[in-house]
SEBAGU-733539 format. One line per field, with one value per residue (C-alpha): residue number from 1; x, y, z. Coordinates in Angstrom, 1 decimal. Example, Ala and Ser with C-alpha at 12.3 -4.5 7.8 and 13.67 -1.06 7.14 Angstrom:
<recs>
n [1; 2] $
px [12.3; 13.7] $
py [-4.5; -1.1] $
pz [7.8; 7.1] $
</recs>
This chain:
<recs>
n [1; 2; 3; 4; 5; 6; 7; 8; 9; 10; 11; 12; 13; 14; 15; 16; 17; 18; 19; 20; 21; 22; 23; 24; 25; 26; 27; 28; 29; 30; 31; 32; 33; 34; 35; 36; 37; 38; 39; 40; 41; 42; 43; 44; 45; 46; 47; 48; 49; 50; 51; 52; 53; 54; 55; 56; 57; 58; 59; 60; 61; 62; 63; 64; 65; 66; 67; 68; 69; 70; 71; 72; 73; 74; 75; 76; 77; 78; 79; 80; 81; 82; 83; 84; 85; 86; 87; 88; 89; 90; 91; 92; 93; 94; 95; 96; 97; 98; 99; 100; 101; 102; 103; 104; 105; 106; 107; 108; 109; 110; 111; 112; 113; 114; 115; 116; 117; 118; 119; 120; 121; 122; 123; 124; 125; 126; 127; 128; 129; 130; 131; 132; 133; 134; 135; 136; 137; 138; 139; 140; 141; 142; 143; 144; 145; 146; 147; 148; 149; 150; 151; 152; 153; 154; 155; 156; 157; 158; 159; 160; 161; 162; 163; 164; 165; 166; 167; 168; 169; 170; 171; 172; 173; 174; 175; 176; 177; 178; 179; 180; 181; 182; 183; 184; 185; 186; 187; 188; 189; 190; 191; 192; 193; 194; 195; 196; 197; 198; 199; 200; 201; 202; 203; 204; 205; 206; 207; 208; 209; 210; 211; 212; 213; 214; 215; 216; 217; 218; 219; 220; 221; 222; 223; 224; 225; 226; 227; 228; 229; 230; 231; 232; 233; 234; 235; 236; 237; 238; 239; 240; 241; 242; 243; 244; 245; 246; 247; 248; 249; 250; 251; 252; 253; 254; 255; 256; 257; 258; 259; 260; 261; 262; 263; 264; 265; 266; 267; 268; 269; 270; 271; 272; 273; 274; 275; 276; 277; 278; 279; 280; 281; 282; 283; 284; 285; 286; 287; 288; 289] $
px [95.0; 95.9; 99.5; 98.4; 96.7; 99.9; 101.9; 99.5; 99.7; 103.5; 103.3; 101.0; 103.4; 106.3; 104.6; 104.4; 107.3; 109.8; 109.2; 105.4; 105.7; 108.1; 105.8; 102.8; 104.9; 106.4; 102.9; 101.6; 104.6; 104.6; 100.9; 101.6; 104.7; 102.9; 100.5; 103.3; 106.0; 105.8; 106.0; 108.9; 110.8; 110.2; 111.3; 114.5; 115.1; 115.0; 117.6; 119.8; 119.6; 120.7; 123.5; 124.8; 124.9; 126.9; 129.3; 129.8; 130.8; 133.3; 134.6; 133.6; 132.4; 130.3; 131.1; 132.8; 132.9; 131.8; 129.2; 128.5; 124.9; 123.9; 120.2; 118.7; 115.1; 112.3; 113.4; 116.7; 115.7; 118.9; 121.1; 119.2; 119.8; 123.5; 123.7; 121.5; 122.2; 125.4; 127.0; 128.6; 130.2; 128.9; 126.6; 127.0; 123.9; 123.7; 120.6; 120.1; 116.8; 115.8; 113.0; 113.7; 111.5; 112.1; 108.4; 108.2; 111.6; 110.7; 107.5; 109.5; 111.9; 109.0; 107.8; 111.3; 111.8; 108.5; 109.2; 112.6; 112.3; 115.2; 115.9; 116.8; 119.1; 118.4; 121.0; 119.3; 120.7; 120.1; 118.0; 116.3; 115.8; 118.6; 121.1; 124.6; 125.8; 123.9; 125.2; 122.6; 123.6; 120.5; 120.5; 124.0; 125.4; 128.4; 130.0; 130.7; 131.2; 134.3; 133.7; 134.6; 136.8; 134.6; 134.8; 131.9; 129.5; 125.9; 122.8; 119.3; 117.2; 118.8; 120.9; 118.0; 116.9; 120.3; 121.4; 124.0; 126.5; 126.1; 126.4; 129.8; 131.0; 129.8; 131.9; 134.9; 134.6; 134.3; 137.3; 139.4; 138.2; 138.3; 141.0; 141.8; 139.8; 136.7; 133.4; 130.5; 127.2; 124.2; 120.6; 119.1; 115.5; 115.6; 111.8; 109.2; 107.9; 104.5; 103.8; 103.7; 100.3; 99.1; 99.6; 98.1; 101.4; 104.8; 107.6; 109.6; 106.8; 109.0; 111.4; 108.9; 109.7; 112.5; 114.5; 112.5; 109.2; 110.2; 111.3; 107.8; 106.3; 108.6; 109.3; 111.8; 109.6; 109.7; 112.9; 114.1; 117.2; 115.9; 119.4; 119.5; 121.8; 124.5; 124.7; 125.4; 128.0; 129.6; 129.8; 131.4; 133.9; 134.8; 135.7; 137.8; 135.7; 135.9; 132.5; 132.9; 129.2; 126.2; 122.7; 119.4; 115.8; 114.8; 111.2; 109.5; 108.8; 105.2; 104.4; 102.0; 104.9; 106.7; 103.5; 103.3; 106.9; 106.6; 103.7; 106.0; 107.1; 110.7; 112.4; 115.4; 117.8; 116.9; 116.6; 120.3; 119.9; 118.6; 115.3; 117.1; 119.2; 116.2; 114.0; 116.7; 115.2; 116.2; 119.9; 122.4; 126.0; 129.1; 132.0; 135.5; 137.6] $
py [-11.8; -11.4; -12.4; -15.8; -16.7; -16.3; -18.1; -21.0; -21.2; -21.3; -24.0; -26.0; -25.7; -26.7; -30.0; -31.0; -32.7; -30.0; -30.1; -29.8; -27.1; -25.2; -25.5; -24.0; -21.4; -20.3; -20.0; -17.9; -15.6; -15.3; -14.2; -11.8; -10.3; -10.0; -7.5; -5.5; -5.5; -1.7; -0.9; -3.4; -1.6; 1.8; 0.6; -0.9; 2.4; 4.1; 1.7; 2.2; 6.0; 5.7; 3.4; 5.8; 8.6; 6.4; 5.3; 8.9; 9.9; 7.0; 8.1; 4.8; 4.7; 1.7; 2.2; -0.9; -2.6; -6.1; -6.6; -9.6; -9.7; -11.9; -12.9; -12.7; -12.7; -13.1; -10.6; -9.1; -5.6; -4.4; -6.0; -4.0; -0.8; -1.6; -2.4; 0.3; 3.2; 2.3; 1.0; -1.9; -4.6; -7.6; -8.7; -12.1; -12.8; -15.8; -17.2; -20.4; -20.8; -20.8; -18.2; -16.9; -18.3; -17.3; -16.4; -14.1; -12.5; -11.8; -10.1; -8.2; -7.1; -5.4; -3.7; -2.4; -1.2; 0.7; 2.2; 3.6; 3.9; 1.6; -1.7; -4.9; -6.8; -10.4; -13.0; -15.4; -18.6; -17.4; -19.9; -17.2; -14.4; -12.3; -9.9; -11.1; -8.7; -10.8; -14.2; -16.0; -18.7; -20.3; -22.9; -21.8; -20.8; -18.6; -20.0; -23.1; -21.5; -20.0; -16.2; -14.5; -11.5; -8.6; -5.0; -4.7; -6.9; -6.0; -7.3; -5.9; -7.1; -10.5; -10.8; -11.0; -14.2; -15.9; -17.8; -16.0; -18.7; -18.5; -14.7; -15.2; -17.9; -15.9; -12.9; -15.1; -16.5; -13.0; -11.8; -14.7; -14.1; -10.4; -7.7; -5.7; -2.5; -4.0; -2.6; -4.7; -2.9; -4.4; -3.0; -4.9; -5.1; -6.4; -6.0; -8.7; -9.2; -10.4; -6.7; -5.8; -7.5; -6.9; -3.3; -4.4; -6.0; -4.4; -4.2; -6.1; -8.5; -11.5; -10.3; -11.6; -15.2; -17.6; -19.2; -22.5; -20.6; -18.6; -21.7; -23.2; -20.1; -19.5; -21.9; -22.2; -20.0; -17.0; -17.5; -14.5; -14.6; -11.6; -10.2; -6.7; -3.8; -4.5; -8.1; -7.2; -4.7; -7.2; -9.8; -7.5; -6.2; -9.7; -10.4; -7.3; -5.7; -1.9; -0.2; 2.9; 3.8; 3.0; 4.4; 3.2; 4.4; 5.4; 5.0; 8.3; 8.4; 9.4; 6.9; 4.0; 1.6; 2.9; 2.4; -1.2; -1.9; -0.6; -3.1; -6.1; -8.4; -8.9; -12.2; -12.2; -12.5; -8.9; -7.0; -6.1; -3.9; -0.3; 0.6; 2.3; -0.8; -3.1; -0.9; 0.2; -0.4; -0.2; -0.6; 0.4; -0.6; -0.3; -2.5; -2.5; -5.6] $
pz [175.3; 171.7; 172.1; 173.5; 170.3; 168.4; 171.0; 171.0; 167.2; 167.2; 169.9; 167.7; 164.7; 166.9; 167.8; 164.1; 162.3; 161.4; 157.6; 158.1; 160.7; 158.6; 155.6; 157.3; 159.0; 155.7; 154.1; 157.0; 157.0; 153.2; 153.2; 156.0; 154.4; 151.0; 152.6; 154.4; 151.8; 151.1; 154.8; 155.2; 152.4; 154.0; 157.5; 155.9; 154.1; 157.5; 158.8; 155.7; 156.1; 159.8; 158.8; 156.1; 158.7; 161.0; 158.3; 157.1; 160.7; 160.6; 157.2; 155.7; 152.1; 151.0; 147.3; 145.8; 149.2; 150.1; 152.8; 154.9; 156.1; 159.0; 158.7; 155.3; 156.4; 153.8; 151.2; 150.1; 151.1; 152.8; 150.1; 147.5; 149.4; 149.6; 145.9; 144.3; 146.7; 148.4; 145.2; 146.9; 144.7; 146.6; 149.4; 151.0; 153.0; 155.4; 157.2; 159.2; 157.4; 153.7; 153.3; 149.8; 147.0; 143.4; 142.8; 145.7; 145.0; 141.4; 142.7; 145.3; 142.5; 140.7; 143.9; 144.6; 141.0; 141.1; 144.5; 143.5; 139.7; 139.0; 137.3; 139.2; 136.8; 137.7; 136.9; 134.5; 136.1; 139.7; 141.6; 143.6; 141.1; 142.5; 140.8; 140.5; 143.3; 145.9; 147.0; 149.2; 151.6; 153.2; 155.8; 156.8; 160.2; 159.6; 162.7; 160.6; 157.2; 155.5; 155.6; 152.3; 152.0; 153.1; 154.3; 156.7; 158.7; 159.1; 160.8; 161.2; 164.2; 164.2; 167.4; 169.8; 168.0; 168.3; 171.4; 173.6; 173.0; 169.2; 169.3; 171.1; 168.7; 165.7; 166.7; 167.5; 163.9; 162.4; 164.4; 163.0; 159.5; 158.8; 158.6; 161.7; 161.7; 160.1; 161.3; 162.5; 162.7; 164.5; 164.8; 167.8; 169.0; 172.6; 173.1; 173.6; 170.0; 171.4; 172.3; 168.5; 168.2; 171.8; 173.1; 176.5; 177.5; 178.2; 175.8; 178.5; 179.5; 179.1; 181.8; 184.5; 183.6; 184.7; 181.9; 182.2; 182.2; 179.1; 177.3; 177.8; 176.2; 173.2; 170.3; 167.5; 165.4; 167.8; 169.9; 171.8; 174.0; 176.2; 176.4; 177.9; 176.9; 179.6; 178.5; 174.9; 176.0; 178.4; 175.6; 173.1; 175.7; 176.7; 173.0; 172.9; 170.2; 170.3; 170.7; 168.5; 168.6; 170.7; 170.9; 172.1; 172.7; 176.2; 177.5; 178.4; 182.1; 181.6; 178.7; 178.7; 178.1; 181.2; 183.2; 181.9; 182.7; 186.3; 186.9; 186.0; 188.7; 187.4; 187.6; 189.9; 187.0; 186.0; 189.2; 189.2; 186.2; 186.2; 184.6; 181.7; 181.1; 181.1; 178.9; 176.4; 172.9; 169.3; 170.1; 167.4; 168.0; 165.8; 166.7; 165.4; 165.2] $
</recs>
């Protein structure tokens, strides 16, 4: 199967010394992202538009606000939407990895300028080719960092790639660090990412494995915690975070993806959940501290 090729490649990289594995992983991802940058920008634009609709309903205006982004990714796409369309004053973006490279960011800046007919004003002394409104903190886990004074917290498809314990500790740290009433917005993808390159498997294929079996399949390059919708809700409720908005995609009963899901032999850890809870996709949740 197609997904096994990618899995085996990540396994090979994980056997190499960390610096060497990271080096080759970064090259492969850079080449892949380079080909898809326009589509990545458009997908992020869709996320931004959904976010703005939510914030409008909550009577929250981004203008002149300060944003904390969890998970910077490979390019500062969302920070640029916040800056150039939301008119925020600052974006602090944290990532446990260091994926930004000045050469690729400068090329991205040109692509973004061309796409939206605007000028990215790069700070001359900036190590990564970023405008002064973006502060990038690579190789940093916010659990252990001093969180600056911010107005809103945001993440885009990050939480499923963070351990459940770190998700809990992260939100405890945020609660201690921000003002009462601060919004936390998460876009969450709880689906098996191997399905993106192999449509023959279910979006929930990984739910058939025990924790030990799944740990033998995944690596540090493609970690997924497999948390389901009720588990996220339970965690946020446990931390006394108010859920002010929640939405998610539902599988069509007559779709191919539903047929693939029904063929799965679910591991016992998941049989207590309903089909809707297990297959809920593209979760969007707004929390209030």
